[in-house]
py3Dmol code that shows the C-alpha trace and the ligand (Angstrom):
import py3Dmol

protein = """\
ATOM      1  CA  MET A   1     188.102  45.580  96.303  1.00  0.00           C
ATOM      2  CA  ALA A   2     191.627  44.324  96.982  1.00  0.00           C
ATOM      3  CA  SER A   3     192.189  40.598  96.487  1.00  0.00           C
ATOM      4  CA  GLN A   4     192.161  38.238  99.462  1.00  0.00           C
ATOM      5  CA  THR A   5     195.749  37.251  98.603  1.00  0.00           C
ATOM      6  CA  LEU A   6     196.904  40.873  98.808  1.00  0.00           C
ATOM      7  CA  ILE A   7     195.106  41.426 102.110  1.00  0.00           C
ATOM      8  CA  SER A   8     196.455  38.238 103.652  1.00  0.00           C
ATOM      9  CA  VAL A   9     200.049  38.993 102.510  1.00  0.00           C
ATOM     10  CA  LEU A  10     199.885  42.548 103.910  1.00  0.00           C
ATOM     11  CA  ARG A  11     198.444  41.274 107.190  1.00  0.00           C
ATOM     12  CA  ARG A  12     201.237  38.686 107.475  1.00  0.00           C
ATOM     13  CA  CYS A  13     203.848  41.360 106.666  1.00  0.00           C
ATOM     14  CA  HIS A  14     202.542  43.396 109.614  1.00  0.00           C
ATOM     15  CA  GLU A  15     203.155  40.426 111.902  1.00  0.00           C
ATOM     16  CA  LEU A  16     206.642  39.821 110.533  1.00  0.00           C
ATOM     17  CA  VAL A  17     208.398  43.061 109.670  1.00  0.00           C
ATOM     18  CA  GLY A  18     209.343  43.971 113.263  1.00  0.00           C
ATOM     19  CA  GLY A  19     212.005  41.250 112.979  1.00  0.00           C
ATOM     20  CA  VAL A  20     213.013  42.007 109.418  1.00  0.00           C
ATOM     21  CA  SER A  21     216.690  42.405 110.334  1.00  0.00           C
ATOM     22  CA  GLU A  22     216.829  38.617 111.003  1.00  0.00           C
ATOM     23  CA  GLU A  23     217.643  36.413 108.019  1.00  0.00           C
ATOM     24  CA  ALA A  24     214.949  33.841 108.860  1.00  0.00           C
ATOM     25  CA  VAL A  25     212.265  36.544 109.003  1.00  0.00           C
ATOM     26  CA  LYS A  26     213.497  38.044 105.723  1.00  0.00           C
ATOM     27  CA  ALA A  27     213.058  34.662 104.068  1.00  0.00           C
ATOM     28  CA  VAL A  28     209.463  34.416 105.315  1.00  0.00           C
ATOM     29  CA  VAL A  29     208.610  37.966 104.170  1.00  0.00           C
ATOM     30  CA  ALA A  30     210.196  37.184 100.781  1.00  0.00           C
ATOM     31  CA  SER A  31     208.027  34.089 100.426  1.00  0.00           C
ATOM     32  CA  GLU A  32     204.908  36.117 101.327  1.00  0.00           C
ATOM     33  CA  VAL A  33     205.800  38.836  98.786  1.00  0.00           C
ATOM     34  CA  MET A  34     206.198  36.068  96.162  1.00  0.00           C
ATOM     35  CA  LYS A  35     202.423  35.532  96.402  1.00  0.00           C
ATOM     36  CA  LEU A  36     201.865  39.048  95.022  1.00  0.00           C
ATOM     37  CA  ASP A  37     201.575  38.289  91.318  1.00  0.00           C
ATOM     38  CA  ALA A  38     199.847  40.629  88.854  1.00  0.00           C
ATOM     39  CA  ARG A  39     196.454  39.072  89.574  1.00  0.00           C
ATOM     40  CA  ALA A  40     196.822  39.449  93.368  1.00  0.00           C
ATOM     41  CA  CYS A  41     197.629  43.146  92.837  1.00  0.00           C
ATOM     42  CA  GLY A  42     194.678  43.627  90.431  1.00  0.00           C
ATOM     43  CA  LEU A  43     197.091  44.355  87.569  1.00  0.00           C
ATOM     44  CA  GLU A  44     196.669  41.377  85.212  1.00  0.00           C
ATOM     45  CA  TYR A  45     196.370  43.819  82.303  1.00  0.00           C
ATOM     46  CA  PHE A  46     200.048  44.779  82.707  1.00  0.00           C
ATOM     47  CA  ALA A  47     201.046  41.193  82.029  1.00  0.00           C
ATOM     48  CA  ASN A  48     199.119  41.347  78.724  1.00  0.00           C
ATOM     49  CA  PHE A  49     200.735  44.520  77.361  1.00  0.00           C
ATOM     50  CA  THR A  50     203.038  43.703  74.467  1.00  0.00           C
ATOM     51  CA  HIS A  51     203.643  47.253  73.180  1.00  0.00           C
ATOM     52  CA  ALA A  52     205.328  50.166  74.846  1.00  0.00           C
ATOM     53  CA  MET A  53     202.995  52.784  76.343  1.00  0.00           C
ATOM     54  CA  ASP A  54     202.990  56.168  74.615  1.00  0.00           C
ATOM     55  CA  ILE A  55     203.620  58.289  77.701  1.00  0.00           C
ATOM     56  CA  PRO A  56     206.420  60.787  78.429  1.00  0.00           C
ATOM     57  CA  TYR A  57     207.563  59.088  81.639  1.00  0.00           C
ATOM     58  CA  GLU A  58     210.301  56.669  82.577  1.00  0.00           C
ATOM     59  CA  VAL A  59     208.395  55.155  85.465  1.00  0.00           C
ATOM     60  CA  ILE A  60     204.827  55.142  86.748  1.00  0.00           C
ATOM     61  CA  SER A  61     204.091  54.142  90.306  1.00  0.00           C
ATOM     62  CA  ALA A  62     201.136  53.455  92.560  1.00  0.00           C
ATOM     63  CA  MET A  63     200.998  53.145  96.333  1.00  0.00           C
ATOM     64  CA  ILE A  64     198.999  50.083  97.419  1.00  0.00           C
ATOM     65  CA  TYR A  65     199.470  50.330 101.163  1.00  0.00           C
ATOM     66  CA  THR A  66     201.333  52.696 103.443  1.00  0.00           C
ATOM     67  CA  SER A  67     202.049  52.585 107.160  1.00  0.00           C
ATOM     68  CA  LYS A  68     204.934  53.362 109.515  1.00  0.00           C
ATOM     69  CA  THR A  69     205.674  49.615 109.581  1.00  0.00           C
ATOM     70  CA  PHE A  70     206.033  49.093 105.833  1.00  0.00           C
ATOM     71  CA  VAL A  71     204.856  50.320 102.466  1.00  0.00           C
ATOM     72  CA  CYS A  72     203.772  48.300  99.456  1.00  0.00           C
ATOM     73  CA  SER A  73     203.805  49.850  95.994  1.00  0.00           C
ATOM     74  CA  VAL A  74     203.960  49.034  92.298  1.00  0.00           C
ATOM     75  CA  PHE A  75     206.405  50.499  89.790  1.00  0.00           C
ATOM     76  CA  ALA A  76     205.900  50.040  86.051  1.00  0.00           C
ATOM     77  CA  PHE A  77     208.102  50.871  83.076  1.00  0.00           C
ATOM     78  CA  PRO A  78     206.463  51.936  79.795  1.00  0.00           C
ATOM     79  CA  ARG A  79     209.214  50.925  77.328  1.00  0.00           C
ATOM     80  CA  ILE A  80     212.441  48.981  76.862  1.00  0.00           C
ATOM     81  CA  GLY A  81     215.340  50.842  78.447  1.00  0.00           C
ATOM     82  CA  ALA A  82     213.161  52.892  80.826  1.00  0.00           C
ATOM     83  CA  THR A  83     215.149  53.074  84.056  1.00  0.00           C
ATOM     84  CA  LEU A  84     214.715  53.908  87.697  1.00  0.00           C
ATOM     85  CA  PRO A  85     218.219  55.300  88.280  1.00  0.00           C
ATOM     86  CA  PHE A  86     220.581  54.468  91.168  1.00  0.00           C
ATOM     87  CA  HIS A  87     219.024  55.451  94.495  1.00  0.00           C
ATOM     88  CA  ASP A  88     218.963  54.248  98.093  1.00  0.00           C
ATOM     89  CA  HIS A  89     216.464  53.719 100.928  1.00  0.00           C
ATOM     90  CA  PRO A  90     218.530  54.343 104.096  1.00  0.00           C
ATOM     91  CA  GLY A  91     217.933  51.799 106.855  1.00  0.00           C
ATOM     92  CA  ILE A  92     215.188  50.070 104.868  1.00  0.00           C
ATOM     93  CA  THR A  93     214.911  46.494 103.583  1.00  0.00           C
ATOM     94  CA  GLY A  94     213.201  46.096 100.209  1.00  0.00           C
ATOM     95  CA  PHE A  95     211.469  43.001  98.799  1.00  0.00           C
ATOM     96  CA  VAL A  96     211.073  43.248  95.040  1.00  0.00           C
ATOM     97  CA  ARG A  97     208.844  40.891  93.065  1.00  0.00           C
ATOM     98  CA  PRO A  98     208.385  41.127  89.261  1.00  0.00           C
ATOM     99  CA  ILE A  99     204.752  41.074  88.072  1.00  0.00           C
ATOM    100  CA  ALA A 100     205.118  41.818  84.335  1.00  0.00           C
ATOM    101  CA  GLY A 101     207.902  41.564  81.769  1.00  0.00           C
ATOM    102  CA  ARG A 102     211.620  41.417  82.484  1.00  0.00           C
ATOM    103  CA  MET A 103     213.930  43.855  84.261  1.00  0.00           C
ATOM    104  CA  ALA A 104     217.609  44.109  85.224  1.00  0.00           C
ATOM    105  CA  VAL A 105     218.594  45.242  88.726  1.00  0.00           C
ATOM    106  CA  SER A 106     222.113  46.665  89.104  1.00  0.00           C
ATOM    107  CA  SER A 107     223.206  47.221  92.672  1.00  0.00           C
ATOM    108  CA  PHE A 108     225.953  48.512  94.950  1.00  0.00           C
ATOM    109  CA  ALA A 109     226.576  47.486  98.555  1.00  0.00           C
ATOM    110  CA  LEU A 110     227.438  50.251 101.023  1.00  0.00           C
ATOM    111  CA  ILE A 111     231.025  50.365 102.299  1.00  0.00           C
ATOM    112  CA  THR A 112     230.914  50.674 106.068  1.00  0.00           C
ATOM    113  CA  ASP A 113     234.675  51.290 106.396  1.00  0.00           C
ATOM    114  CA  GLU A 114     235.639  54.092 103.997  1.00  0.00           C
ATOM    115  CA  THR A 115     239.361  53.260 104.309  1.00  0.00           C
ATOM    116  CA  GLU A 116     238.582  50.169 102.184  1.00  0.00           C
ATOM    117  CA  ALA A 117     237.662  52.507  99.339  1.00  0.00           C
ATOM    118  CA  GLY A 118     241.093  54.102  98.982  1.00  0.00           C
ATOM    119  CA  PRO A 119     241.666  57.836  98.645  1.00  0.00           C
ATOM    120  CA  ARG A 120     238.664  60.058  97.972  1.00  0.00           C
ATOM    121  CA  PRO A 121     238.983  61.553  94.475  1.00  0.00           C
ATOM    122  CA  LEU A 122     239.221  65.320  94.233  1.00  0.00           C
ATOM    123  CA  SER A 123     235.741  66.439  93.264  1.00  0.00           C
ATOM    124  CA  HIS A 124     233.297  69.236  94.010  1.00  0.00           C
ATOM    125  CA  HIS A 125     230.505  66.608  94.143  1.00  0.00           C
ATOM    126  CA  LEU A 126     229.294  64.803  97.232  1.00  0.00           C
ATOM    127  CA  LEU A 127     230.743  61.292  96.898  1.00  0.00           C
ATOM    128  CA  ARG A 128     229.934  57.966  98.488  1.00  0.00           C
ATOM    129  CA  PRO A 129     231.974  54.779  98.086  1.00  0.00           C
ATOM    130  CA  ALA A 130     230.102  51.562  97.293  1.00  0.00           C
ATOM    131  CA  ARG A 131     230.981  48.095  95.980  1.00  0.00           C
ATOM    132  CA  PHE A 132     229.369  47.058  92.703  1.00  0.00           C
ATOM    133  CA  GLU A 133     227.495  43.768  93.158  1.00  0.00           C
ATOM    134  CA  GLY A 134     226.620  43.183  89.506  1.00  0.00           C
ATOM    135  CA  LYS A 135     223.335  42.719  87.744  1.00  0.00           C
ATOM    136  CA  ARG A 136     220.489  40.338  88.483  1.00  0.00           C
ATOM    137  CA  PHE A 137     217.352  39.792  86.466  1.00  0.00           C
ATOM    138  CA  LEU A 138     213.687  39.959  87.427  1.00  0.00           C
ATOM    139  CA  ASP A 139     211.343  37.971  85.215  1.00  0.00           C
ATOM    140  CA  ALA A 140     207.596  37.742  85.803  1.00  0.00           C
ATOM    141  CA  ASN A 141     207.576  34.342  84.044  1.00  0.00           C
ATOM    142  CA  THR A 142     210.085  32.842  86.477  1.00  0.00           C
ATOM    143  CA  PRO A 143     209.515  35.090  89.478  1.00  0.00           C
ATOM    144  CA  SER A 144     211.549  35.297  92.637  1.00  0.00           C
ATOM    145  CA  THR A 145     211.731  37.938  95.366  1.00  0.00           C
ATOM    146  CA  SER A 146     214.943  39.996  95.447  1.00  0.00           C
ATOM    147  CA  VAL A 147     215.952  41.309  98.852  1.00  0.00           C
ATOM    148  CA  LEU A 148     217.728  44.680  98.966  1.00  0.00           C
ATOM    149  CA  ASP A 149     218.866  45.218 102.541  1.00  0.00           C
ATOM    150  CA  PRO A 150     220.286  48.282 104.345  1.00  0.00           C
ATOM    151  CA  ILE A 151     223.828  47.286 103.250  1.00  0.00           C
ATOM    152  CA  ASN A 152     223.678  44.807 100.352  1.00  0.00           C
ATOM    153  CA  GLY A 153     221.758  46.037  97.344  1.00  0.00           C
ATOM    154  CA  GLN A 154     221.160  49.324  99.142  1.00  0.00           C
ATOM    155  CA  ILE A 155     221.965  51.473  96.091  1.00  0.00           C
ATOM    156  CA  HIS A 156     220.110  50.075  93.105  1.00  0.00           C
ATOM    157  CA  ALA A 157     218.859  50.858  89.615  1.00  0.00           C
ATOM    158  CA  ILE A 158     216.170  48.951  87.714  1.00  0.00           C
ATOM    159  CA  GLU A 159     215.915  48.909  83.924  1.00  0.00           C
ATOM    160  CA  SER A 160     213.128  47.496  81.765  1.00  0.00           C
ATOM    161  CA  LEU A 161     214.190  44.841  79.249  1.00  0.00           C
ATOM    162  CA  THR A 162     210.727  44.409  77.702  1.00  0.00           C
ATOM    163  CA  PRO A 163     208.218  46.913  76.187  1.00  0.00           C
ATOM    164  CA  VAL A 164     206.296  46.935  79.449  1.00  0.00           C
ATOM    165  CA  SER A 165     207.445  45.632  82.814  1.00  0.00           C
ATOM    166  CA  ALA A 166     206.438  46.080  86.424  1.00  0.00           C
ATOM    167  CA  PHE A 167     207.346  45.022  89.926  1.00  0.00           C
ATOM    168  CA  VAL A 168     205.703  45.188  93.319  1.00  0.00           C
ATOM    169  CA  ASP A 169     207.786  46.021  96.360  1.00  0.00           C
ATOM    170  CA  VAL A 170     207.478  45.949 100.102  1.00  0.00           C
ATOM    171  CA  LEU A 171     209.797  48.340 101.950  1.00  0.00           C
ATOM    172  CA  ALA A 172     210.192  47.938 105.708  1.00  0.00           C
ATOM    173  CA  PRO A 173     210.073  50.047 107.765  1.00  0.00           C
ATOM    174  CA  GLY A 174     207.937  52.600 105.903  1.00  0.00           C
ATOM    175  CA  TYR A 175     209.889  55.536 104.495  1.00  0.00           C
ATOM    176  CA  ASP A 176     208.136  58.440 106.199  1.00  0.00           C
ATOM    177  CA  ASN A 177     210.704  61.248 106.458  1.00  0.00           C
ATOM    178  CA  VAL A 178     213.533  59.103 105.031  1.00  0.00           C
ATOM    179  CA  PRO A 179     214.389  60.775 101.741  1.00  0.00           C
ATOM    180  CA  CYS A 180     216.172  58.678  99.159  1.00  0.00           C
ATOM    181  CA  THR A 181     219.335  59.935  97.516  1.00  0.00           C
ATOM    182  CA  TYR A 182     220.149  59.474  93.830  1.00  0.00           C
ATOM    183  CA  TYR A 183     223.617  58.519  92.601  1.00  0.00           C
ATOM    184  CA  ALA A 184     225.614  58.296  89.387  1.00  0.00           C
ATOM    185  CA  CYS A 185     228.517  55.981  88.620  1.00  0.00           C
ATOM    186  CA  ASP A 186     231.003  57.503  86.181  1.00  0.00           C
ATOM    187  CA  ASP A 187     231.926  54.069  84.816  1.00  0.00           C
ATOM    188  CA  PRO A 188     229.131  52.927  82.432  1.00  0.00           C
ATOM    189  CA  ASN A 189     230.267  49.284  82.833  1.00  0.00           C
ATOM    190  CA  PRO A 190     231.284  48.811  86.453  1.00  0.00           C
ATOM    191  CA  GLU A 191     233.031  45.568  87.414  1.00  0.00           C
ATOM    192  CA  PRO A 192     231.404  43.348  90.050  1.00  0.00           C
ATOM    193  CA  GLY A 193     233.414  43.365  93.303  1.00  0.00           C
ATOM    194  CA  ARG A 194     235.110  46.707  92.625  1.00  0.00           C
ATOM    195  CA  ILE A 195     234.596  49.791  94.785  1.00  0.00           C
ATOM    196  CA  TYR A 196     233.451  53.015  93.079  1.00  0.00           C
ATOM    197  CA  TRP A 197     233.023  56.548  94.369  1.00  0.00           C
ATOM    198  CA  LEU A 198     229.447  57.353  93.378  1.00  0.00           C
ATOM    199  CA  ARG A 199     228.398  60.961  92.823  1.00  0.00           C
ATOM    200  CA  VAL A 200     225.294  62.243  94.608  1.00  0.00           C
ATOM    201  CA  VAL A 201     223.036  63.709  91.903  1.00  0.00           C
ATOM    202  CA  PRO A 202     219.613  65.418  91.862  1.00  0.00           C
ATOM    203  CA  GLU A 203     216.548  63.310  91.196  1.00  0.00           C
ATOM    204  CA  THR A 204     215.643  63.828  87.551  1.00  0.00           C
ATOM    205  CA  VAL A 205     213.642  60.696  86.740  1.00  0.00           C
ATOM    206  CA  ARG A 206     210.351  61.459  84.964  1.00  0.00           C
ATOM    207  CA  MET A 207     207.930  59.624  87.235  1.00  0.00           C
ATOM    208  CA  ALA A 208     204.127  59.819  87.298  1.00  0.00           C
ATOM    209  CA  PRO A 209     201.561  58.278  89.614  1.00  0.00           C
ATOM    210  CA  PHE A 210     198.873  55.866  88.490  1.00  0.00           C
ATOM    211  CA  TYR A 211     195.937  54.584  90.463  1.00  0.00           C
ATOM    212  CA  VAL A 212     195.560  51.220  92.128  1.00  0.00           C
ATOM    213  CA  GLU A 213     192.799  50.881  94.680  1.00  0.00           C
ATOM    214  CA  PRO A 214     194.668  51.292  97.960  1.00  0.00           C
ATOM    215  CA  VAL A 215     194.396  48.920 100.891  1.00  0.00           C
ATOM    216  CA  GLU A 216     193.597  50.651 104.205  1.00  0.00           C
ATOM    217  CA  SER A 217     194.601  49.501 107.698  1.00  0.00           C
ATOM    218  CA  SER A 218     190.913  48.882 108.374  1.00  0.00           C
ATOM    219  CA  ASP A 219     190.852  46.345 105.477  1.00  0.00           C
ATOM    220  CA  LEU A 220     193.524  44.376 107.364  1.00  0.00           C
ATOM    221  CA  ASN A 221     191.534  44.335 110.653  1.00  0.00           C
ATOM    222  CA  LEU A 222     194.603  45.512 112.549  1.00  0.00           C
TER     223      LEU A 222
END
"""
ligand_1 = """\
1
FE2
Fe 214.337 51.402 95.328
"""
view = py3Dmol.view(width=600, height=400)
view.addModel(protein, "pdb")
view.setStyle({"model": 0}, {"cartoon": {"style": "trace"}})
view.addModel(ligand_1, "xyz")
view.setStyle({"model": 1}, {"stick": {}})
view.zoomTo()
view.show()
């Protein structure tokens, strides 16, 4: 049975996410998502792992709750260096809260005016210009909620810095029929503030599902 904290946070998110484009509402959703620690998600055991998991995947993920309004899921990394590569969630705001270990989030902001990006390089790849925002860190011991909105932080990659790490995220609205696109940056050490032409690449990340007891709409008394 899902924890009362999880149910009450998901219920509150339903009330709030309609206004998620407003900064004040984002701050309230972020503070709700902060309540989702490993225990609230029923995943205390992740916080106790000290050794890498012997599995042939980069990422394992579980859906906790899904609706048209928002989705809530958990992503876990089984070893140091395991990475969810650069990808986007068009039109969606993400709230990311670490629940185990430590991770680095590298992100790009979308460029709305392509003339800012300078001439498009000659390339047979699909390209998209974006401004590198730098790296921020997620640490389950000093947690905070990172907000990745439809412009800032929209293209992001997350890398594990500890043998096991995990985060929970709330994405609003839900991503029914909104495919994400994966990107590569040719510069391995991009400079914060600089604009890069990112290449659109196929999704190749080795990802596997794991099971967390899902929360249903009926559990939320909606
Ligand atoms: Fe993402």
